[in-house]
C-alpha positions in Angstrom: 86.3 183.4 -102.0 89.8 184.7 -101.4 92.6 183.2 -103.5 96.3 183.7 -102.6 98.8 184.0 -105.4 102.5 183.5 -104.7 104.9 185.0 -107.2 102.3 187.5 -108.2 104.9 189.9 -109.7 106.5 187.2 -111.8 105.5 185.6 -115.1 103.4 182.6 -113.9 101.9 184.2 -110.8 101.2 187.4 -112.7 99.3 185.5 -115.4 97.3 183.6 -112.8 96.5 186.9 -111.0 95.4 188.5 -114.3 93.1 185.6 -115.2 91.5 185.5 -111.7 90.9 189.2 -111.7 89.4 189.0 -115.2 87.0 186.4 -113.7 86.1 188.7 -110.9 87.8 186.8 -108.1 89.3 188.5 -105.1 93.1 188.0 -104.9 95.6 188.2 -102.1 99.1 188.7 -103.6 102.2 187.5 -101.7 105.1 189.8 -102.4 108.6 190.0 -101.0 108.7 193.8 -101.2 105.3 195.6 -100.9 107.1 198.9 -101.8 108.5 197.6 -105.1 107.2 199.1 -108.4 105.2 196.0 -109.5 103.8 195.4 -106.1 102.7 199.1 -105.8 101.0 198.8 -109.2 99.0 195.7 -107.9 98.0 197.6 -104.8 96.8 200.6 -106.8 94.7 198.3 -108.9 92.9 197.0 -105.9 94.8 193.8 -105.1 95.4 192.9 -101.5 99.1 192.7 -100.7 100.7 190.5 -98.1 104.4 190.5 -97.4 105.9 187.0 -97.5 109.0 184.9 -98.4 108.8 181.7 -100.4 111.3 180.1 -98.0 109.6 181.1 -94.8 106.6 178.9 -93.8 105.6 181.3 -91.0 105.0 184.2 -93.4 103.3 181.9 -95.9 101.0 180.6 -93.2 100.0 184.1 -92.4 99.2 184.7 -96.1 97.2 181.5 -96.3 95.2 182.2 -93.2 91.5 182.4 -94.0 92.0 181.8 -97.7 89.9 179.4 -99.8 92.7 178.4 -102.2 96.2 179.4 -103.3 98.4 179.2 -106.4 102.1 178.7 -105.7 105.2 178.6 -107.8 108.9 178.0 -106.9 112.0 179.0 -108.8 115.6 177.7 -108.9 116.7 180.6 -111.0 118.6 183.0 -108.8 118.3 181.3 -105.4 119.5 177.8 -106.6 118.2 174.3 -106.7 118.4 173.6 -103.0 116.6 176.8 -102.3 113.8 175.8 -104.6 113.4 172.6 -102.7 113.2 174.6 -99.5 110.6 176.9 -101.1 108.5 173.9 -101.9 108.8 172.5 -98.4 107.8 175.8 -96.9 104.8 176.2 -99.1 103.5 172.6 -98.3 104.2 173.1 -94.6 102.3 176.4 -94.5 99.3 174.9 -96.5 99.1 171.9 -94.1 99.5 174.1 -91.0 96.6 176.3 -92.0 94.4 173.5 -93.4 94.3 175.3 -96.8 91.3 174.0 -98.7 93.0 173.8 -102.1 96.6 174.4 -103.2 97.4 174.6 -107.0 101.1 174.0 -107.2 103.1 174.9 -110.3 105.5 172.3 -111.5 106.8 171.4 -115.0 105.7 169.0 -117.6 107.6 165.6 -117.4 108.8 166.3 -113.9 107.3 162.9 -113.0 109.3 161.1 -115.6 112.7 161.0 -113.8 114.3 163.1 -116.5 117.5 164.0 -114.6 117.0 167.6 -115.5 118.0 169.4 -112.2 115.2 171.9 -112.1 112.6 169.3 -113.1 113.8 167.1 -110.2 113.4 169.8 -107.6 109.8 170.3 -108.7 109.3 166.5 -108.6 110.5 166.7 -105.0 107.9 169.3 -104.1 105.2 167.2 -105.8 106.2 164.2 -103.6 106.0 166.3 -100.5 102.6 167.6 -101.5 101.2 164.2 -102.2 102.2 163.0 -98.8 101.0 166.1 -96.9 97.3 165.5 -96.9 96.7 169.0 -98.4 94.0 169.0 -101.1 96.0 169.9 -104.3 96.2 170.1 -108.0 99.5 170.1 -109.8 99.7 172.4 -112.9 102.7 171.4 -115.1 103.4 173.7 -118.0 105.7 173.0 -120.9 108.1 175.5 -122.5 106.7 179.0 -122.6 106.2 181.0 -125.8 107.5 184.0 -123.9 111.0 182.4 -123.8 111.4 183.6 -127.4 111.2 187.2 -126.1 114.6 186.8 -124.6 116.0 186.7 -128.1 114.2 189.9 -129.2 117.4 191.8 -129.9 118.8 189.0 -131.9 115.5 188.5 -133.8 115.5 192.2 -134.6 118.9 191.7 -136.2 117.5 188.8 -138.3 118.4 185.6 -136.3 117.0 183.3 -133.6 119.1 180.9 -131.6 117.9 177.8 -129.8 119.6 174.6 -128.7 117.3 172.3 -130.6 117.4 170.8 -134.1 115.3 172.8 -136.6 112.7 170.0 -137.1 112.2 168.9 -133.5 108.7 169.7 -132.2 108.6 171.7 -128.9 105.4 171.7 -126.9 104.8 175.2 -125.6 102.1 177.4 -124.0 101.5 181.1 -123.4 101.6 182.4 -119.9 98.1 183.8 -120.6 96.7 180.4 -121.3 98.5 178.9 -118.3 96.8 181.5 -116.1 93.4 180.7 -117.6 93.8 177.0 -116.9 94.7 177.7 -113.3 91.7 180.0 -113.0 89.5 177.3 -114.4 90.8 174.8 -111.9 90.3 177.2 -109.0 86.8 177.9 -110.2 85.8 174.2 -110.2 88.2 172.5 -107.7 86.0 169.4 -107.1 86.9 168.0 -110.5 90.6 168.6 -110.3 91.7 167.8 -106.7 94.5 165.2 -106.8 95.0 165.8 -110.5 98.3 166.5 -112.3 97.6 168.6 -115.4 100.3 169.1 -118.0 99.7 172.2 -120.1 100.6 173.0 -123.8 99.0 175.0 -126.4 101.0 174.2 -129.5 104.1 172.3 -130.7 105.9 174.2 -133.4 109.4 173.3 -134.5 112.2 175.9 -134.2 112.2 176.3 -138.0 108.4 177.0 -137.8 109.0 179.5 -135.0 111.6 181.4 -137.0 109.4 181.5 -140.1 106.4 182.6 -138.0 108.3 185.4 -136.4 109.8 186.4 -139.7 106.3 186.8 -141.2 105.5 189.1 -138.3 108.6 191.2 -138.7 108.4 191.3 -142.5 111.9 190.0 -143.0 113.7 186.6 -142.8 114.7 185.3 -139.4 117.6 182.9 -139.7 117.5 179.9 -137.3 120.8 179.2 -135.5 121.1 175.9 -133.7 123.2 176.3 -130.6 125.4 173.2 -129.9 124.3 171.3 -126.9 127.9 171.1 -125.7 128.0 174.9 -125.5 124.9 175.0 -123.4 126.1 172.3 -121.1 129.4 174.1 -120.5 127.6 177.4 -119.8 124.8 176.0 -117.7 124.6 172.3 -116.9 120.9 172.6 -115.9 119.8 174.2 -119.2 122.1 171.7 -121.0 120.3 168.8 -119.4 116.9 170.3 -120.2 117.7 170.9 -123.9 119.2 167.4 -124.2 115.9 166.0 -122.8 113.9 168.2 -125.2 116.0 167.0 -128.1 116.1 163.3 -127.3 112.7 162.8 -125.7 110.5 165.9 -125.4 107.3 166.6 -123.5 104.3 164.3 -124.1 101.2 166.4 -123.4 98.0 165.2 -125.1 97.2 168.6 -126.5 93.9 167.8 -128.1 92.7 166.0 -124.9 93.8 168.9 -122.8 92.0 171.5 -124.9 88.9 169.3 -124.8 89.1 169.2 -121.0 89.3 173.1 -120.9 86.9 174.2 -123.6 86.5 177.7 -122.0 90.2 178.5 -122.4 90.8 180.5 -125.6 93.8 178.4 -126.7 96.3 180.3 -128.8 98.8 178.8 -131.2 102.4 180.0 -131.3 101.5 181.9 -134.5 98.5 183.6 -132.7 100.8 184.6 -129.8 103.7 185.8 -132.0 101.3 188.0 -134.1 100.5 190.0 -131.0 104.1 190.7 -130.1 106.3 193.6 -131.2 109.6 192.0 -132.3 111.4 195.2 -133.2 
């Protein structure tokens, strides 16, 4: 059973690829540059590589040809929001053209709630295309990632952590590793998940709890700094809209119900995850 993974050298695709390989599943990785360092590492480890472009349905159709399933993820970061919509359209077109038996499409939690967050809305657009396509699908919609904290590692090493949320606001999150394991579980038993939309979270710490947890790992206090939403909106309207939503509304994953639905996933809390990281 061959499974195609798009974005295999990125965070989500890489986590899915790792979980599939751990389960002994053959993987075909779609990469833009087969000669890049990450792609070469995959090839050396035995992963089949196929050159493809997320915005090119022809190259994606070639990649999907003969496959039993695929995992796909789009991104607005770098190419832009309109480009992300084009990526989604190309993926859905290629899956329909090749009669792909099962497409697991990455989205984001709450994308179906009309949040007005630009990069949530682009993913909602792809979900709508997929639902109308006739392609057998499952939508996987993760919340915030634990790994986002790693972007502040230099600041944390200096004793502080900045985030644009109030200290006591709960933030549903998940590790990339657990996301990959959920996708692998869905691909392993697709009959029970076709047509489903699965929102994924592992824990819901507050920013204050996150700072204390990381501080315990570093052995010194990590001071939480709340970034004003106005500053984020000025710097990046998309991120400003997201943090406004997370402050005022927030994700709404039924975490206990999700974990019951995927008992084989070794769910990790934020504290579990942070304890494995090197913060200095």
